[in-house]
C-alpha positions as CSV (number, residue, x, y, z in Angstrom):
1,X,-41.9,-51.5,76.5
2,X,-44.8,-51.4,73.9
3,X,-46.6,-48.0,73.9
4,X,-50.2,-47.4,72.9
5,X,-51.1,-43.8,72.1
6,X,-54.7,-43.1,72.9
7,X,-54.8,-39.3,72.9
8,X,-55.0,-36.8,70.0
9,X,-51.9,-35.4,68.4
10,X,-52.3,-31.8,67.4
11,X,-51.7,-30.7,63.9
12,X,-48.4,-28.8,63.8
13,X,-49.9,-25.7,62.2
14,X,-52.4,-25.5,65.0
15,X,-50.2,-25.8,68.0
16,X,-50.6,-22.2,69.2
17,X,-54.3,-22.5,68.7
18,X,-54.5,-24.8,71.6
19,X,-51.9,-23.1,73.8
20,X,-54.7,-22.0,76.2
21,X,-56.2,-25.5,76.6
22,X,-53.1,-27.3,78.0
23,X,-53.7,-30.0,75.5
24,X,-51.2,-32.7,76.3
25,X,-50.4,-36.1,74.8
26,X,-51.3,-38.9,77.1
27,X,-49.2,-42.0,76.3
28,X,-50.1,-45.2,78.1
29,X,-47.9,-48.2,78.3
30,X,-49.2,-51.8,78.1
31,X,-49.6,-52.0,81.9
32,X,-52.0,-49.1,82.1
33,X,-54.4,-50.7,79.6
34,X,-54.2,-54.3,80.9
35,X,-57.5,-55.9,81.1
36,X,-59.1,-54.0,78.2
37,X,-60.2,-56.1,75.3
38,X,-59.5,-55.1,71.7
39,X,-63.2,-54.3,71.4
40,X,-63.0,-51.9,74.3
41,X,-59.9,-50.3,72.9
42,X,-61.6,-49.9,69.5
43,X,-64.6,-48.3,71.2
44,X,-62.3,-46.0,73.1
45,X,-60.5,-44.9,69.9
46,X,-63.6,-44.2,67.8
47,X,-65.6,-42.3,70.4
48,X,-63.3,-39.2,70.5
49,X,-63.6,-38.9,66.7
50,X,-67.3,-38.0,67.1
51,X,-67.0,-36.3,70.5
52,X,-66.6,-32.7,69.4
53,X,-69.6,-32.6,67.0
54,X,-72.0,-31.1,69.5
55,X,-69.4,-28.3,70.2
56,X,-68.9,-27.7,66.5
57,X,-72.7,-27.3,66.1
58,X,-73.0,-24.8,69.0
59,X,-75.2,-21.8,68.3
60,X,-72.2,-19.4,68.3
61,X,-70.0,-21.7,66.2
62,X,-71.2,-23.4,63.1
63,X,-74.8,-22.0,63.3
64,X,-73.4,-18.5,63.5
65,X,-71.1,-19.0,60.5
66,X,-73.7,-20.7,58.4
67,X,-76.8,-18.7,59.3
68,X,-76.0,-15.3,60.8
69,X,-73.8,-14.6,57.7
70,X,-76.9,-15.0,55.5
71,X,-80.3,-13.5,54.7
72,X,-82.0,-15.9,57.1
73,X,-80.7,-14.7,60.5
74,X,-79.6,-11.5,62.1
75,X,-78.4,-10.8,65.6
76,X,-78.4,-7.1,66.6
77,X,-77.0,-5.5,69.7
78,X,-80.2,-6.3,71.8
79,X,-81.4,-3.3,73.8
80,X,-77.9,-1.9,73.7
81,X,-76.9,-4.3,76.5
82,X,-77.1,-7.9,75.1
83,X,-75.2,-9.7,72.3
84,X,-72.9,-6.7,71.7
85,X,-69.7,-8.9,71.9
86,X,-67.6,-6.2,70.4
87,X,-69.7,-6.3,67.3
88,X,-68.8,-9.8,66.1
89,X,-72.4,-10.7,65.2
90,X,-72.9,-7.5,63.4
91,X,-69.8,-8.1,61.4
92,X,-70.7,-11.7,60.7
93,X,-74.0,-10.6,59.1
94,X,-72.4,-7.7,57.2
95,X,-69.5,-9.8,55.9
96,X,-66.9,-7.7,57.7
97,X,-65.6,-10.5,60.0
98,X,-61.9,-10.4,60.8
99,X,-59.3,-13.0,61.6
100,X,-59.6,-12.3,65.3
101,X,-63.3,-13.3,65.6
102,X,-63.4,-15.6,68.7
103,X,-66.3,-17.7,67.2
104,X,-64.2,-18.4,64.1
105,X,-61.4,-19.5,66.3
106,X,-63.7,-21.7,68.4
107,X,-65.1,-23.4,65.3
108,X,-61.6,-23.8,63.8
109,X,-60.4,-25.3,67.1
110,X,-63.1,-27.9,67.3
111,X,-62.7,-28.9,63.7
112,X,-58.9,-29.3,63.8
113,X,-59.1,-31.1,67.2
114,X,-61.5,-33.5,65.5
115,X,-59.2,-34.0,62.6
116,X,-56.3,-34.8,65.0
117,X,-58.5,-37.3,66.9
118,X,-59.4,-38.9,63.6
119,X,-55.7,-39.2,62.7
120,X,-55.0,-40.8,66.1
121,X,-57.8,-43.3,65.6
122,X,-56.7,-44.1,62.1
123,X,-53.2,-45.0,63.4
124,X,-54.3,-47.1,66.3
125,X,-57.3,-49.1,65.0
126,X,-55.3,-51.2,62.5
127,X,-53.3,-52.7,65.4
128,X,-56.5,-54.1,67.0
129,X,-57.8,-57.5,66.1
130,X,-61.5,-57.1,66.9
131,X,-63.8,-57.2,63.8
132,X,-65.2,-53.8,64.8
133,X,-61.8,-52.2,64.2
134,X,-62.2,-52.4,60.4
135,X,-65.6,-50.6,60.5
136,X,-64.3,-48.0,63.0
137,X,-61.3,-47.4,60.7
138,X,-63.6,-46.6,57.8
139,X,-65.7,-44.3,60.1
140,X,-62.6,-42.5,61.3
141,X,-61.3,-41.9,57.8
142,X,-64.8,-40.9,56.7
143,X,-65.2,-38.5,59.6
144,X,-61.7,-37.0,58.8
145,X,-63.1,-36.4,55.3
146,X,-66.2,-34.8,56.7
147,X,-64.3,-32.5,59.0
148,X,-62.1,-31.6,56.0
149,X,-65.1,-30.9,53.9
150,X,-66.4,-28.5,56.5
151,X,-63.0,-26.9,56.7
152,X,-62.9,-26.5,53.0
153,X,-66.3,-25.0,52.9
154,X,-65.7,-22.5,55.7
155,X,-62.0,-21.7,55.4
156,X,-60.9,-22.9,52.0
157,X,-58.2,-25.1,53.4
158,X,-57.7,-28.8,54.1
159,X,-55.0,-30.4,56.3
160,X,-53.7,-33.8,55.2
161,X,-51.5,-36.2,57.1
162,X,-51.5,-39.9,58.1
163,X,-48.4,-40.0,60.3
164,X,-49.3,-38.3,63.6
165,X,-45.7,-37.1,63.9
166,X,-45.5,-35.5,60.5
167,X,-46.4,-32.0,59.4
168,X,-49.7,-31.7,57.7
169,X,-49.9,-30.8,54.0
170,X,-52.1,-27.8,53.3
171,X,-54.4,-28.2,50.3
172,X,-56.7,-25.7,48.6
173,X,-59.0,-25.7,45.6
174,X,-59.0,-28.7,43.3
175,X,-56.4,-30.8,45.3
176,X,-58.4,-30.3,48.5
177,X,-61.6,-31.3,46.8
178,X,-60.0,-34.4,45.2
179,X,-58.5,-35.5,48.5
180,X,-61.9,-35.4,50.3
181,X,-63.6,-37.2,47.4
182,X,-61.0,-39.9,47.3
183,X,-61.3,-40.5,51.0
184,X,-65.1,-40.8,51.0
185,X,-64.9,-43.2,48.0
186,X,-62.3,-45.3,49.7
187,X,-64.2,-45.9,52.9
188,X,-67.7,-46.2,51.6
189,X,-67.4,-50.0,50.9
190,X,-66.5,-50.7,54.6
191,X,-69.2,-48.6,56.2
192,X,-72.2,-50.3,57.7
193,X,-75.8,-49.4,56.5
194,X,-77.6,-49.6,59.8
195,X,-75.6,-47.9,62.6
196,X,-78.1,-45.1,63.1
197,X,-77.8,-41.4,62.3
198,X,-75.2,-40.7,65.0
199,X,-72.5,-42.6,63.2
200,X,-71.1,-42.4,59.7
201,X,-73.1,-45.0,57.8
202,X,-73.0,-46.1,54.1
203,X,-76.1,-43.8,53.5
204,X,-74.4,-40.9,55.3
205,X,-71.3,-41.3,53.0
206,X,-73.6,-41.3,50.0
207,X,-75.3,-38.2,51.2
208,X,-71.9,-36.4,51.8
209,X,-70.7,-37.5,48.4
210,X,-73.8,-36.1,46.7
211,X,-73.3,-32.8,48.6
212,X,-69.6,-32.8,47.7
213,X,-70.3,-33.3,44.0
214,X,-73.0,-30.7,44.1
215,X,-70.6,-28.1,45.5
216,X,-67.6,-29.2,43.4
217,X,-67.8,-26.2,41.1
218,X,-67.5,-23.8,44.2
219,X,-64.7,-25.7,45.8
220,X,-62.7,-25.9,42.6
221,X,-63.0,-22.2,41.7
222,X,-64.0,-20.3,44.8
223,X,-64.1,-16.8,43.4
224,X,-65.6,-17.5,40.0
225,X,-67.9,-14.8,38.6
226,X,-70.3,-17.7,37.6
227,X,-70.0,-21.3,38.6
228,X,-70.0,-24.0,36.0
229,X,-71.6,-27.3,37.0
230,X,-70.2,-30.2,34.8
231,X,-72.7,-32.8,33.7
232,X,-70.4,-35.5,35.1
233,X,-70.7,-34.0,38.6
234,X,-74.4,-33.7,38.4
235,X,-74.7,-37.3,37.2
236,X,-72.8,-38.3,40.4
237,X,-75.2,-36.3,42.5
238,X,-78.1,-38.1,41.0
239,X,-76.4,-41.5,41.4
240,X,-75.7,-41.1,45.1
241,X,-79.2,-39.6,45.8
242,X,-80.7,-42.6,43.9
243,X,-78.7,-45.0,46.1
244,X,-80.2,-43.5,49.2
245,X,-83.8,-43.2,47.9
246,X,-83.8,-46.6,46.4
247,X,-82.3,-48.3,49.5
248,X,-85.7,-48.1,51.2
249,X,-83.9,-47.5,54.4
250,X,-85.1,-43.9,54.9
251,X,-88.5,-42.3,54.9
252,X,-89.8,-38.8,54.6
253,X,-91.5,-37.7,57.9
254,X,-95.2,-37.0,57.9
255,X,-94.7,-34.5,60.8
256,X,-92.2,-31.9,59.8
257,X,-91.4,-30.8,63.3
258,X,-90.8,-34.3,64.5
259,X,-87.6,-34.1,62.6
260,X,-86.4,-31.8,65.4
261,X,-88.1,-33.3,68.4
262,X,-86.3,-34.5,71.5
263,X,-87.0,-38.1,70.2
264,X,-85.8,-37.6,66.7
265,X,-82.9,-40.0,66.9
266,X,-85.2,-42.8,65.5
267,X,-86.8,-40.6,62.8
268,X,-86.3,-42.4,59.6
269,X,-85.7,-39.2,57.6
270,X,-82.4,-38.6,59.4
271,X,-79.4,-40.0,57.6
272,X,-76.6,-38.3,59.4
273,X,-76.8,-36.2,62.6
274,X,-75.1,-35.1,65.7
275,X,-76.1,-37.6,68.4
276,X,-77.4,-35.5,71.3
277,X,-79.5,-37.9,73.3
278,X,-79.5,-36.9,77.0
279,X,-77.2,-39.7,78.1
280,X,-74.6,-38.3,75.7
281,X,-74.8,-34.9,77.3
282,X,-76.2,-32.7,74.5
283,X,-77.5,-29.2,75.0
284,X,-80.6,-27.1,74.2
285,X,-78.8,-24.1,72.8
286,X,-80.4,-24.2,69.4
287,X,-83.8,-24.4,71.1
288,X,-83.4,-21.4,73.4
289,X,-81.1,-19.2,71.3
290,X,-83.9,-17.2,69.5
291,X,-86.6,-17.1,72.2
292,X,-87.4,-14.1,74.4
293,X,-85.9,-13.8,77.8
294,X,-89.4,-14.1,79.1
295,X,-90.2,-17.4,77.3
296,X,-89.8,-20.4,79.5
297,X,-90.2,-23.7,77.6
298,X,-90.1,-26.2,80.6
299,X,-92.3,-25.8,83.7
300,X,-89.8,-27.7,85.8
301,X,-87.1,-25.1,85.2
302,X,-88.0,-21.5,86.0
303,X,-84.5,-20.3,85.3
304,X,-84.3,-21.7,81.8
305,X,-85.4,-19.0,79.5
306,X,-84.5,-17.7,76.0
307,X,-81.8,-15.2,75.3
308,X,-83.4,-12.8,72.8
309,X,-80.8,-13.9,70.3
310,X,-81.2,-13.8,66.5
311,X,-84.4,-13.2,64.6
312,X,-85.1,-13.8,60.9
313,X,-84.6,-11.0,58.5
314,X,-87.7,-9.4,56.9
315,X,-86.1,-10.3,53.5
316,X,-86.3,-14.0,54.3
317,X,-89.8,-13.7,55.9
318,X,-91.1,-12.0,52.7
319,X,-90.1,-15.0,50.6
320,X,-92.9,-16.9,52.4
321,X,-95.3,-14.0,52.0
322,X,-94.6,-13.7,48.3
323,X,-95.0,-17.4,47.8
324,X,-98.4,-17.7,49.5
325,X,-99.9,-14.3,48.4
326,X,-103.3,-13.8,50.0
327,X,-102.8,-16.8,52.3
328,X,-100.9,-16.6,55.5
329,X,-97.6,-18.4,55.3
330,X,-98.7,-20.6,58.2
331,X,-100.8,-22.7,55.8
332,X,-97.4,-24.4,55.1
333,X,-96.9,-26.9,58.0
334,X,-93.2,-26.2,57.9
335,X,-93.7,-22.6,58.8
336,X,-95.5,-23.0,62.1
337,X,-96.9,-25.5,64.6
338,X,-99.2,-24.3,67.4
339,X,-98.8,-26.2,70.6
340,X,-100.4,-23.7,73.0
341,X,-104.1,-23.5,72.4
342,X,-104.5,-20.1,74.2
343,X,-103.5,-18.5,70.9
344,X,-106.8,-19.7,69.3
345,X,-108.8,-20.1,72.5
346,X,-108.2,-17.4,75.2
347,X,-110.0,-19.5,77.7
348,X,-107.3,-22.1,77.7
349,X,-105.2,-20.3,80.3
350,X,-104.4,-23.3,82.6
351,X,-102.2,-26.1,81.2
352,X,-101.0,-29.3,82.8
353,X,-97.3,-29.6,83.0
354,X,-97.3,-32.7,80.7
355,X,-99.2,-30.8,78.1
356,X,-97.1,-27.7,78.0
357,X,-95.0,-27.2,74.9
358,X,-94.0,-23.9,73.3
359,X,-95.0,-23.2,69.7
360,X,-92.6,-24.2,66.9
361,X,-91.5,-22.7,63.7
362,X,-91.6,-19.0,63.0
363,X,-93.0,-17.1,66.0
364,X,-94.8,-13.8,65.3
365,X,-96.7,-11.2,67.3
366,X,-97.8,-11.4,70.9
367,X,-96.4,-14.4,72.7
368,X,-98.0,-16.4,75.5
369,X,-96.5,-18.7,78.0
370,X,-95.7,-19.5,81.6
371,X,-95.9,-16.5,83.8
372,X,-93.0,-16.2,86.3
373,X,-93.3,-14.1,89.5
374,X,-90.5,-13.9,92.0
375,X,-88.7,-16.8,90.4
376,X,-91.7,-19.2,90.4
377,X,-94.4,-19.9,87.8
378,X,-98.0,-19.0,88.7
379,X,-100.4,-21.8,89.0
380,X,-104.2,-22.1,88.6
381,X,-106.4,-23.2,91.5
382,X,-106.5,-26.8,90.1
383,X,-102.7,-27.0,90.2
384,X,-102.1,-26.5,86.5
385,X,-99.7,-23.9,85.2
386,X,-101.1,-20.4,84.5
387,X,-100.5,-19.4,80.8
388,X,-101.0,-15.8,79.6
389,X,-99.6,-12.8,77.8
390,X,-95.9,-12.4,78.3
391,X,-94.1,-9.1,79.1
392,X,-90.4,-8.2,79.2
393,X,-90.1,-8.7,82.9
394,X,-86.6,-10.1,82.8
395,X,-85.5,-7.0,80.8
396,X,-86.9,-4.8,83.6
397,X,-89.6,-3.6,81.2
398,X,-92.7,-5.2,82.8
399,X,-95.2,-3.2,80.8
400,X,-93.7,-4.0,77.4
401,X,-95.4,-7.0,75.8
402,X,-93.3,-9.8,74.3
403,X,-94.7,-9.0,70.8
404,X,-92.3,-10.0,68.0
405,X,-92.3,-7.7,65.0
406,X,-91.3,-8.3,61.4
407,X,-88.8,-5.4,61.3
408,X,-85.3,-5.9,62.8
409,X,-82.1,-4.0,62.0
410,X,-79.2,-2.3,63.7
411,X,-80.9,0.9,64.6
412,X,-81.8,1.5,68.3
413,X,-85.4,0.8,67.6
414,X,-84.7,-2.2,65.3
415,X,-82.4,-3.8,67.9
416,X,-84.9,-3.8,70.8
417,X,-86.0,-7.0,72.5
418,X,-89.2,-7.4,70.5
419,X,-87.7,-7.0,67.0
420,X,-87.6,-9.8,64.5
421,X,-89.8,-12.9,64.2
422,X,-88.1,-15.8,66.0
423,X,-87.4,-19.4,65.2
424,X,-88.1,-22.3,67.4
425,X,-87.2,-25.4,65.4
426,X,-85.6,-27.8,67.8
427,X,-87.6,-29.0,70.8
428,X,-86.4,-28.5,74.4
429,X,-85.5,-31.7,76.2
430,X,-87.8,-32.7,79.0
431,X,-85.1,-34.9,80.4
432,X,-82.8,-32.0,81.1
433,X,-81.7,-31.4,84.6
434,X,-81.4,-27.6,84.2
435,X,-83.5,-26.8,81.1
436,X,-80.4,-25.9,79.1
437,X,-78.2,-29.0,79.3
438,X,-78.8,-32.6,78.1
439,X,-80.6,-31.8,74.9
440,X,-82.1,-34.9,73.4
441,X,-82.7,-33.7,69.8
442,X,-80.1,-34.9,67.3
443,X,-78.8,-32.0,65.2
444,X,-79.5,-32.8,61.6
445,X,-76.5,-32.9,59.2
446,X,-78.1,-34.9,56.3
447,X,-81.8,-35.9,55.9
448,X,-83.8,-37.5,53.2
449,X,-85.6,-34.3,52.1
450,X,-82.1,-32.8,51.2
451,X,-81.4,-35.8,49.1
452,X,-84.6,-35.2,47.0
453,X,-83.8,-31.5,46.7
454,X,-80.1,-32.1,45.8
455,X,-81.3,-34.5,43.1
456,X,-83.8,-32.0,41.8
457,X,-81.0,-29.3,41.6
458,X,-78.7,-31.7,39.8
459,X,-81.4,-32.4,37.2
460,X,-82.0,-28.7,36.6
461,X,-78.3,-27.9,36.4
462,X,-77.4,-30.7,34.0
463,X,-80.3,-30.7,31.5
464,X,-82.9,-28.2,32.8
465,X,-85.1,-31.2,33.6
466,X,-87.8,-29.0,35.2
467,X,-90.3,-31.9,35.2
468,X,-88.0,-34.2,37.1
469,X,-87.0,-31.6,39.6
470,X,-90.6,-30.6,40.1
471,X,-91.5,-34.2,40.9
472,X,-88.8,-34.4,43.5
473,X,-89.8,-31.2,45.2
474,X,-93.4,-32.1,45.3
475,X,-92.6,-35.5,46.7
476,X,-91.1,-33.8,49.7
477,X,-94.0,-31.3,50.0
478,X,-96.7,-34.1,49.7
479,X,-95.0,-36.1,52.4
480,X,-95.9,-33.7,55.3
481,X,-99.3,-35.3,55.8
482,X,-99.8,-35.0,59.6
483,X,-101.7,-31.8,58.8
484,X,-102.6,-30.4,55.4
485,X,-99.4,-30.5,53.4
486,X,-98.2,-27.4,51.5
487,X,-99.8,-27.2,48.0
488,X,-98.0,-28.8,45.1
489,X,-95.9,-26.5,42.9
490,X,-96.7,-26.3,39.2
491,X,-93.4,-25.0,37.8
492,X,-89.8,-25.3,38.8
493,X,-86.6,-23.3,38.2
494,X,-83.3,-22.7,40.0
495,X,-84.7,-19.6,41.7
496,X,-87.8,-21.5,42.9
497,X,-85.6,-24.4,44.0
498,X,-83.5,-22.0,46.0
499,X,-86.6,-20.6,47.6
500,X,-87.9,-24.1,48.4
501,X,-84.6,-25.0,50.1
502,X,-85.1,-22.0,52.2
503,X,-88.5,-23.1,53.2
504,X,-87.5,-26.7,53.9
505,X,-84.1,-26.2,55.6
506,X,-84.3,-22.8,57.3
507,X,-81.9,-22.5,60.3
508,X,-80.4,-26.0,59.6
509,X,-77.0,-24.5,58.8
510,X,-77.1,-25.0,55.0
511,X,-78.0,-21.5,54.0
512,X,-74.5,-20.0,53.5
513,X,-73.4,-22.9,51.4
514,X,-76.6,-22.8,49.4
515,X,-76.4,-19.0,48.8
516,X,-72.8,-19.3,47.5
517,X,-73.7,-22.1,45.1
518,X,-76.8,-20.3,43.8
519,X,-74.9,-17.0,43.3
520,X,-76.9,-15.2,46.0
521,X,-74.2,-14.6,48.7
522,X,-73.1,-11.2,47.3
523,X,-76.6,-9.9,47.3
524,X,-78.2,-7.2,49.5
525,X,-80.4,-7.8,52.4
526,X,-81.2,-6.3,55.8
527,X,-78.1,-4.5,57.1
528,X,-75.9,-6.2,54.5
529,X,-74.5,-4.6,51.3
530,X,-71.0,-6.1,51.0
531,X,-70.5,-7.7,47.5
532,X,-66.9,-8.9,47.9
533,X,-66.5,-12.4,46.4
534,X,-63.6,-13.0,48.8
535,X,-66.0,-13.1,51.7
536,X,-67.3,-16.5,50.4
537,X,-64.8,-18.0,52.8
538,X,-63.8,-16.9,56.2
539,X,-60.4,-15.7,57.4
540,X,-58.1,-18.3,58.9
541,X,-57.9,-17.4,62.6
542,X,-54.9,-15.2,63.2
543,X,-53.6,-17.4,66.0
544,X,-53.3,-20.3,63.6
545,X,-51.5,-18.2,61.1
546,X,-49.2,-16.9,63.7
547,X,-48.6,-20.3,65.1
548,X,-47.3,-21.5,61.8
549,X,-45.0,-18.4,61.3
550,X,-41.9,-20.5,61.9
551,X,-42.7,-22.3,58.7
552,X,-42.6,-19.6,56.0
553,X,-45.4,-19.9,53.5
554,X,-47.0,-22.9,55.3
555,X,-50.3,-21.4,56.3
556,X,-51.2,-18.3,54.2
557,X,-54.1,-16.1,55.1
558,X,-57.1,-16.1,52.7
559,X,-57.3,-13.2,50.2
560,X,-59.1,-10.2,51.4
561,X,-58.2,-10.6,55.1
């Protein structure tokens, strides 16, 4: 009887990684799929390829690896009781992470499961006669290339196979880079230009190709003392950035924070993103991760508060201060957006539910918000919600104001609940049924501002075209016109461009990759002094290495771990 395999097939080297998930192959015969059209079967095969993206981008997974390992974010052992987790967040920031880190394993698991689902789809889609199958096949191969690109960036390895029953080849360095490049180039002609940011489009492939070429020097020679960026690679970066910019399909957003709103799926600056619309069961974790335990962003949910997670390091904050001198950094509309008027008008202490929104950007000093007493929010006589100064009530310190300070470190005082300025970039979903689930905001992977800044970097690296790079950077700055845009820059260099990428993309999970490419990752910042170049990639999870031990030499641990 004809058999149709609809489930994922695990990579051989990762079998033990999934031993706790009871991952089993589900083989359906023709009777069990009777009545399904080829279009329905095609839809059913491509959906799992994208399904794990929200889990990959969880706050403790990809965000943790890309941000807490850098100078942008730090997560201390809060108050000696929260976020201890056996020191894994301290180690991530200090570059002393080990191969037993559970968040590394979780990120690895979701990536390789997504690779396996891609392989399954690639093998099934060619058997279906619906016209959508050809496009879906290109998307499945392209997503396999994307997951491989993330694996290469994080762990320095790529798994390659087309036959679900075969062992994967393990590639590193130049062969791994060349494989990803060849796959993206192969599928680009068959991708559609207008499928929205939640699917791999032609524009998304162009953006990933530009990013791949820009980081080629790193991927080819991971531990180089100084990276060499060939002119041919930089030409390709410019070529693919030009394709996106000249397509006219994308547009820089006037409102910077609208890029991270619950309705951002239709924002024309987004090129490729994790589709998190409520009906697709997203989450609000990136929204509440950094907030105080006494900040409640949604009046309808008095149990949905922040977690007093990571703050930004003083080192990163000072880059804003140094750039703006006598002016407060909040003159840059990317830095801060005030939504609660009580900050500037103390008389505005009663707010209608529909008008309540927490402030966005970098949150400093005394915080104001909804006041919760005995599990319920206080209301004004007119029925509006009472807004006032917040105290650390949920931490059993009701006289301690929620007053975020610049300094944050691993000392007892520096790890308290008030330490560190916080970041609220993504908006909470008001469609949520609990305050923490069903996040609407798509998580950005590639957006148009990155295209302009990648092109600027390529111009600088190829021919020191400071004028061309400056024009690209100022184009992005000048676009944020909902309020007064940041002032135009007058000079440009690689160091200034690195600074500008920090201003534009903070906490968007690009920082670690940027720091390595710009030669900054071995630097010193708050609580981090490790200068080991081998920490540019993470250890392969020990369970994956152990699971491949029956194949000697198959999966070798990265140097330094």
